[in-house]
N, CA, C and O atoms as a GROMACS GRO file, in nm:
protein
  260
    1MET      N    1  -1.439  -1.897   2.768
    1MET     CA    2  -1.484  -1.980   2.701
    1MET      C    3  -1.610  -2.042   2.749
    1MET      O    4  -1.603  -2.159   2.789
    2LYS      N    5  -1.759  -1.964   2.750
    2LYS     CA    6  -1.859  -2.029   2.820
    2LYS      C    7  -1.955  -2.122   2.728
    2LYS      O    8  -2.046  -2.194   2.769
    3TYR      N    9  -1.906  -2.102   2.574
    3TYR     CA   10  -2.006  -2.180   2.502
    3TYR      C   11  -1.900  -2.354   2.428
    3TYR      O   12  -1.801  -2.358   2.356
    4PRO      N   13  -1.955  -2.429   2.471
    4PRO     CA   14  -1.861  -2.547   2.434
    4PRO      C   15  -1.831  -2.581   2.278
    4PRO      O   16  -1.737  -2.637   2.221
    5ASP      N   17  -1.961  -2.516   2.231
    5ASP     CA   18  -1.924  -2.546   2.077
    5ASP      C   19  -1.804  -2.444   2.003
    5ASP      O   20  -1.723  -2.469   1.914
    6PHE      N   21  -1.824  -2.351   2.060
    6PHE     CA   22  -1.694  -2.230   2.030
    6PHE      C   23  -1.561  -2.294   2.096
    6PHE      O   24  -1.454  -2.270   2.041
    7ARG      N   25  -1.563  -2.361   2.189
    7ARG     CA   26  -1.459  -2.400   2.247
    7ARG      C   27  -1.383  -2.520   2.200
    7ARG      O   28  -1.267  -2.544   2.236
    8ARG      N   29  -1.452  -2.596   2.119
    8ARG     CA   30  -1.435  -2.703   2.030
    8ARG      C   31  -1.398  -2.642   1.889
    8ARG      O   32  -1.297  -2.683   1.831
    9LEU      N   33  -1.455  -2.573   1.850
    9LEU     CA   34  -1.367  -2.482   1.743
    9LEU      C   35  -1.243  -2.429   1.729
    9LEU      O   36  -1.152  -2.456   1.650
   10PHE      N   37  -1.256  -2.314   1.858
   10PHE     CA   38  -1.106  -2.306   1.899
   10PHE      C   39  -1.017  -2.411   1.938
   10PHE      O   40  -0.916  -2.368   1.883
   11MET      N   41  -0.985  -2.506   1.987
   11MET     CA   42  -0.944  -2.585   2.012
   11MET      C   43  -0.879  -2.666   1.910
   11MET      O   44  -0.756  -2.671   1.910
   12GLY      N   45  -0.948  -2.732   1.819
   12GLY     CA   46  -0.954  -2.797   1.665
   12GLY      C   47  -0.872  -2.707   1.606
   12GLY      O   48  -0.756  -2.743   1.586
   13ARG      N   49  -0.915  -2.565   1.564
   13ARG     CA   50  -0.828  -2.453   1.486
   13ARG      C   51  -0.708  -2.456   1.514
   13ARG      O   52  -0.621  -2.474   1.429
   14LEU      N   53  -0.676  -2.433   1.676
   14LEU     CA   54  -0.542  -2.426   1.736
   14LEU      C   55  -0.466  -2.545   1.688
   14LEU      O   56  -0.362  -2.534   1.624
   15PHE      N   57  -0.517  -2.652   1.719
   15PHE     CA   58  -0.420  -2.767   1.670
   15PHE      C   59  -0.407  -2.788   1.513
   15PHE      O   60  -0.309  -2.850   1.472
   16LEU      N   61  -0.505  -2.735   1.417
   16LEU     CA   62  -0.494  -2.771   1.305
   16LEU      C   63  -0.354  -2.657   1.234
   16LEU      O   64  -0.292  -2.680   1.130
   17ASN      N   65  -0.331  -2.527   1.337
   17ASN     CA   66  -0.245  -2.425   1.286
   17ASN      C   67  -0.103  -2.496   1.313
   17ASN      O   68  -0.011  -2.505   1.232
   18LEU      N   69  -0.109  -2.555   1.475
   18LEU     CA   70  -0.006  -2.586   1.507
   18LEU      C   71   0.030  -2.714   1.417
   18LEU      O   72   0.134  -2.712   1.351
   19GLY      N   73  -0.048  -2.818   1.414
   19GLY     CA   74  -0.011  -2.963   1.304
   19GLY      C   75   0.058  -2.856   1.175
   19GLY      O   76   0.181  -2.847   1.168
   20ASP      N   77  -0.026  -2.781   1.081
   20ASP     CA   78   0.010  -2.751   0.971
   20ASP      C   79   0.151  -2.663   0.997
   20ASP      O   80   0.217  -2.662   0.893
   21SER      N   81   0.202  -2.606   1.081
   21SER     CA   82   0.326  -2.526   1.118
   21SER      C   83   0.422  -2.630   1.143
   21SER      O   84   0.530  -2.615   1.086
   22LEU      N   85   0.408  -2.732   1.213
   22LEU     CA   86   0.523  -2.850   1.236
   22LEU      C   87   0.517  -2.901   1.059
   22LEU      O   88   0.610  -2.855   0.994
   23VAL      N   89   0.452  -2.958   1.009
   23VAL     CA   90   0.475  -2.964   0.882
   23VAL      C   91   0.554  -2.893   0.788
   23VAL      O   92   0.632  -2.942   0.707
   24TYR      N   93   0.535  -2.808   0.799
   24TYR     CA   94   0.600  -2.688   0.693
   24TYR      C   95   0.727  -2.670   0.736
   24TYR      O   96   0.820  -2.652   0.657
   25MET      N   97   0.742  -2.673   0.874
   25MET     CA   98   0.895  -2.690   0.969
   25MET      C   99   0.961  -2.828   0.896
   25MET      O  100   1.060  -2.827   0.824
   26ILE      N  101   0.887  -2.941   0.930
   26ILE     CA  102   1.011  -3.022   0.890
   26ILE      C  103   0.994  -3.054   0.750
   26ILE      O  104   1.092  -3.116   0.712
   27CYS      N  105   0.914  -3.039   0.664
   27CYS     CA  106   0.960  -3.038   0.518
   27CYS      C  107   1.062  -2.952   0.509
   27CYS      O  108   1.164  -3.016   0.485
   28MET      N  109   1.082  -2.837   0.517
   28MET     CA  110   1.173  -2.716   0.478
   28MET      C  111   1.352  -2.788   0.529
   28MET      O  112   1.456  -2.798   0.463
   29TRP      N  113   1.318  -2.826   0.669
   29TRP     CA  114   1.410  -2.889   0.703
   29TRP      C  115   1.475  -3.008   0.682
   29TRP      O  116   1.588  -3.028   0.727
   30TYR      N  117   1.390  -3.122   0.591
   30TYR     CA  118   1.392  -3.223   0.518
   30TYR      C  119   1.460  -3.176   0.406
   30TYR      O  120   1.576  -3.214   0.385
   31LEU      N  121   1.397  -3.090   0.324
   31LEU     CA  122   1.457  -3.055   0.195
   31LEU      C  123   1.586  -2.998   0.219
   31LEU      O  124   1.674  -3.028   0.139
   32TYR      N  125   1.626  -2.888   0.355
   32TYR     CA  126   1.772  -2.880   0.338
   32TYR      C  127   1.836  -2.987   0.343
   32TYR      O  128   1.914  -3.024   0.256
   33GLN      N  129   1.802  -3.064   0.472
   33GLN     CA  130   1.925  -3.192   0.467
   33GLN      C  131   1.918  -3.262   0.313
   33GLN      O  132   2.017  -3.330   0.288
   34ILE      N  133   1.854  -3.258   0.244
   34ILE     CA  134   1.874  -3.330   0.132
   34ILE      C  135   1.957  -3.296   0.048
   34ILE      O  136   2.056  -3.363   0.020
   35THR      N  137   1.926  -3.179  -0.008
   35THR     CA  138   2.005  -3.066  -0.057
   35THR      C  139   2.114  -2.993  -0.054
   35THR      O  140   2.192  -2.970  -0.147
   36GLN      N  141   2.119  -2.949   0.074
   36GLN     CA  142   2.232  -2.835   0.144
   36GLN      C  143   2.232  -2.732   0.073
   36GLN      O  144   2.335  -2.665   0.065
   37ASP      N  145   2.096  -2.688  -0.008
   37ASP     CA  146   2.114  -2.590  -0.061
   37ASP      C  147   1.993  -2.466  -0.011
   37ASP      O  148   1.875  -2.489  -0.040
   38SER      N  149   2.014  -2.387   0.034
   38SER     CA  150   1.900  -2.280   0.095
   38SER      C  151   1.800  -2.197  -0.050
   38SER      O  152   1.703  -2.125  -0.025
   39LEU      N  153   1.843  -2.222  -0.178
   39LEU     CA  154   1.812  -2.150  -0.303
   39LEU      C  155   1.657  -2.258  -0.286
   39LEU      O  156   1.540  -2.223  -0.269
   40TYR      N  157   1.709  -2.380  -0.296
   40TYR     CA  158   1.616  -2.502  -0.310
   40TYR      C  159   1.511  -2.478  -0.201
   40TYR      O  160   1.393  -2.474  -0.235
   41THR      N  161   1.536  -2.465  -0.101
   41THR     CA  162   1.457  -2.417   0.021
   41THR      C  163   1.377  -2.335   0.001
   41THR      O  164   1.258  -2.361   0.016
   42GLY      N  165   1.419  -2.220  -0.039
   42GLY     CA  166   1.350  -2.095  -0.042
   42GLY      C  167   1.240  -2.114  -0.171
   42GLY      O  168   1.130  -2.060  -0.176
   43ILE      N  169   1.292  -2.196  -0.264
   43ILE     CA  170   1.174  -2.186  -0.350
   43ILE      C  171   1.062  -2.276  -0.315
   43ILE      O  172   0.943  -2.264  -0.344
   44ALA      N  173   1.136  -2.391  -0.232
   44ALA     CA  174   0.988  -2.458  -0.218
   44ALA      C  175   0.917  -2.371  -0.091
   44ALA      O  176   0.797  -2.401  -0.090
   45SER      N  177   0.940  -2.293  -0.003
   45SER     CA  178   0.881  -2.221   0.090
   45SER      C  179   0.796  -2.172   0.014
   45SER      O  180   0.682  -2.218   0.018
   46PHE      N  181   0.830  -2.066  -0.076
   46PHE     CA  182   0.762  -2.000  -0.172
   46PHE      C  183   0.641  -2.071  -0.216
   46PHE      O  184   0.527  -2.029  -0.199
   47LEU      N  185   0.675  -2.192  -0.281
   47LEU     CA  186   0.574  -2.243  -0.340
   47LEU      C  187   0.484  -2.298  -0.246
   47LEU      O  188   0.363  -2.283  -0.266
   48PHE      N  189   0.522  -2.355  -0.154
   48PHE     CA  190   0.450  -2.419  -0.022
   48PHE      C  191   0.322  -2.318   0.018
   48PHE      O  192   0.213  -2.360   0.057
   49ALA      N  193   0.365  -2.143  -0.002
   49ALA     CA  194   0.252  -2.081   0.006
   49ALA      C  195   0.215  -1.992  -0.062
   49ALA      O  196   0.154  -1.895  -0.017
   50LEU      N  197   0.250  -2.010  -0.201
   50LEU     CA  198   0.130  -1.950  -0.332
   50LEU      C  199   0.008  -2.009  -0.308
   50LEU      O  200  -0.045  -1.906  -0.349
   51PRO      N  201  -0.087  -2.080  -0.280
   51PRO     CA  202  -0.187  -2.107  -0.254
   51PRO      C  203  -0.227  -1.996  -0.178
   51PRO      O  204  -0.303  -1.915  -0.231
   52ALA      N  205  -0.204  -1.984  -0.105
   52ALA     CA  206  -0.284  -1.919   0.030
   52ALA      C  207  -0.234  -1.757  -0.006
   52ALA      O  208  -0.291  -1.664   0.052
   53LEU      N  209  -0.144  -1.736  -0.086
   53LEU     CA  210  -0.115  -1.605  -0.116
   53LEU      C  211  -0.220  -1.571  -0.270
   53LEU      O  212  -0.254  -1.454  -0.288
   54LEU      N  213  -0.257  -1.661  -0.353
   54LEU     CA  214  -0.330  -1.670  -0.416
   54LEU      C  215  -0.468  -1.654  -0.391
   54LEU      O  216  -0.547  -1.587  -0.458
   55ALA      N  217  -0.487  -1.707  -0.310
   55ALA     CA  218  -0.608  -1.730  -0.204
   55ALA      C  219  -0.643  -1.588  -0.192
   55ALA      O  220  -0.752  -1.546  -0.231
   56GLN      N  221  -0.516  -1.484  -0.119
   56GLN     CA  222  -0.586  -1.381  -0.055
   56GLN      C  223  -0.592  -1.266  -0.141
   56GLN      O  224  -0.661  -1.168  -0.116
   57ILE      N  225  -0.519  -1.279  -0.241
   57ILE     CA  226  -0.520  -1.200  -0.404
   57ILE      C  227  -0.692  -1.194  -0.438
   57ILE      O  228  -0.749  -1.084  -0.444
   58ILE      N  229  -0.750  -1.293  -0.454
   58ILE     CA  230  -0.839  -1.300  -0.524
   58ILE      C  231  -0.969  -1.279  -0.431
   58ILE      O  232  -1.075  -1.233  -0.475
   59HIS      N  233  -0.946  -1.325  -0.275
   59HIS     CA  234  -1.088  -1.249  -0.169
   59HIS      C  235  -1.052  -1.075  -0.204
   59HIS      O  236  -1.145  -1.008  -0.250
   60THR      N  237  -0.927  -1.012  -0.181
   60THR     CA  238  -0.922  -0.881  -0.160
   60THR      C  239  -0.958  -0.819  -0.285
   60THR      O  240  -0.979  -0.698  -0.280
   61SER      N  241  -0.972  -0.894  -0.430
   61SER     CA  242  -0.952  -0.814  -0.521
   61SER      C  243  -1.186  -0.842  -0.571
   61SER      O  244  -1.241  -0.772  -0.656
   62GLU      N  245  -1.257  -0.944  -0.495
   62GLU     CA  246  -1.341  -0.958  -0.495
   62GLU      C  247  -1.429  -0.857  -0.391
   62GLU      O  248  -1.536  -0.798  -0.397
   63GLU      N  249  -1.341  -0.869  -0.312
   63GLU     CA  250  -1.428  -0.745  -0.212
   63GLU      C  251  -1.412  -0.590  -0.274
   63GLU      O  252  -1.512  -0.521  -0.259
   64SER      N  253  -1.321  -0.539  -0.330
   64SER     CA  254  -1.312  -0.438  -0.367
   64SER      C  255  -1.400  -0.396  -0.490
   64SER      O  256  -1.401  -0.281  -0.534
   65VAL      N  257  -1.501  -0.538  -0.560
   65VAL     CA  258  -1.564  -0.546  -0.660
   65VAL      C  259  -1.713  -0.494  -0.592
   65VAL      O  260  -1.814  -0.487  -0.662
   0.00000   0.00000   0.00000
């Protein structure tokens, strides 16, 4: 990584993804702890991922046009 701007971008994205993953795991763990029901945890997990899924579907459909 000889370009400092790229290194900063890369490290920033790395830590951002790590933080997002930790938030997701902690939220799901906490929800399971308070509900003791894997159905609610699964629904919350689906809703948590829904915006990314919809964005991917929209992006894919725009590329094919």
